[in-house]
C-alpha positions as CSV (number, residue, x, y, z in Angstrom):
1,M,-1.4,7.8,-10.2
2,N,-2.2,5.6,-7.5
3,A,-1.3,3.1,-4.6
4,F,-3.2,0.2,-3.2
5,A,-2.7,-2.7,-1.1
6,V,-4.0,-6.2,-2.1
7,P,-4.5,-9.6,-0.4
8,G,-1.3,-11.3,0.2
9,G,0.5,-8.5,1.7
10,Y,1.4,-6.8,-1.3
11,I,1.1,-3.1,-2.0
12,V,1.1,-1.9,-5.8
13,V,2.3,1.9,-6.2
14,L,1.8,2.8,-10.2
15,R,4.3,4.5,-11.8
16,G,2.6,7.9,-12.3
17,L,2.6,8.6,-8.8
18,L,6.4,7.5,-8.5
19,E,7.4,9.6,-11.2
20,E,5.3,12.6,-9.4
21,M,6.8,11.9,-5.8
22,R,9.8,14.2,-5.0
23,T,11.0,12.6,-2.1
24,A,11.8,9.7,-0.1
25,D,9.6,11.4,2.4
26,E,6.6,11.6,0.2
27,L,7.0,7.5,-1.0
28,A,6.9,6.8,2.6
29,G,3.7,8.2,3.3
30,V,1.9,6.5,1.0
31,L,3.4,2.7,1.7
32,A,2.7,3.9,5.6
33,H,-1.0,4.5,4.6
34,E,-1.2,1.3,2.4
35,I,0.4,-0.7,5.3
36,Q,-2.1,0.2,7.5
37,H,-5.0,-0.9,5.2
38,R,-3.4,-4.0,5.0
39,A,-2.8,-4.4,8.8
40,A,-6.6,-3.6,9.3
41,T,-7.7,-5.9,6.7
42,A,-5.7,-8.7,8.2
43,L,-6.9,-7.9,11.7
44,D,-10.5,-7.9,10.6
45,Q,-10.1,-10.9,9.1
46,G,-8.6,-12.4,12.2
47,A,-5.2,-13.2,10.6
48,G,-3.4,-11.1,13.3
49,A,-1.0,-8.4,12.1
50,A,-0.1,-8.2,8.0
51,T,3.4,-9.3,6.8
52,I,4.0,-6.4,4.4
53,S,6.1,-7.3,1.2
54,T,7.4,-5.2,-1.1
55,G,7.9,-8.0,-4.0
56,L,5.3,-6.6,-6.1
57,L,6.5,-3.0,-5.4
58,I,10.2,-4.1,-6.9
59,T,8.5,-5.9,-10.0
60,A,6.5,-3.3,-11.0
61,V,9.1,-0.4,-10.6
62,S,11.8,-2.5,-12.6
63,G,9.4,-3.3,-15.4
64,D,9.2,-7.1,-15.0
65,V,5.3,-6.8,-15.5
66,S,4.8,-10.8,-15.9
67,G,4.7,-11.0,-11.9
68,V,2.6,-8.2,-12.0
69,M,0.2,-9.6,-14.4
70,A,0.1,-13.3,-13.0
71,Y,-0.4,-11.6,-9.7
72,G,-2.8,-9.1,-10.9
73,L,-5.3,-11.1,-12.6
74,E,-6.2,-12.6,-9.1
75,G,-6.0,-9.4,-7.6
76,A,-8.2,-7.4,-10.0
77,R,-11.2,-9.7,-8.7
78,V,-10.6,-9.3,-5.2
79,L,-9.9,-5.3,-5.7
80,G,-13.5,-5.3,-7.3
81,Q,-15.3,-6.7,-3.9
82,L,-12.8,-4.1,-1.7
83,R,-14.3,-1.0,-0.7
84,Y,-12.5,1.5,1.7
85,G,-15.0,4.1,3.0
86,C,-14.2,7.2,4.2
87,A,-13.7,6.3,7.9
88,A,-11.3,3.3,6.9
89,E,-9.4,6.0,4.5
90,E,-9.2,8.4,7.6
91,E,-8.0,5.7,9.7
92,A,-5.2,4.7,7.5
93,D,-4.1,8.0,7.3
94,A,-4.1,8.5,11.1
95,R,-2.2,5.5,11.7
96,G,0.2,6.2,8.7
97,M,0.9,9.1,10.2
98,Q,1.9,7.5,13.5
99,L,4.4,5.2,11.8
100,I,6.3,8.1,9.9
101,L,6.5,10.0,13.3
102,A,7.6,7.1,14.8
103,A,10.3,6.1,12.2
104,G,11.6,9.9,12.4
105,L,10.4,11.0,9.1
106,D,9.3,14.0,7.7
107,P,5.4,14.2,7.8
108,R,5.4,16.5,5.6
109,G,6.0,14.0,2.5
């Protein structure tokens, strides 16, 4: 069960995590956290605000793995180079919570 942000503005949510979720607020919390990782990475690289795409998520959920495989091969290489320390995780949590609250969603999710 996992979710992660990858270069190109994609967020991958693995099926096991989706199957364990009980509410849409839980999914929103995961996505908010991962969006913040992408935003922080884009800003660190001087690219400005990240453009977040749900294309890969929809591809993964729909079962069309050809898109996942094509993107995943390059993504796996890059993911091996990315390391989020505790500080980055805490920052993504805090900023993700701000997104949740601003959207009026239940933060308990």
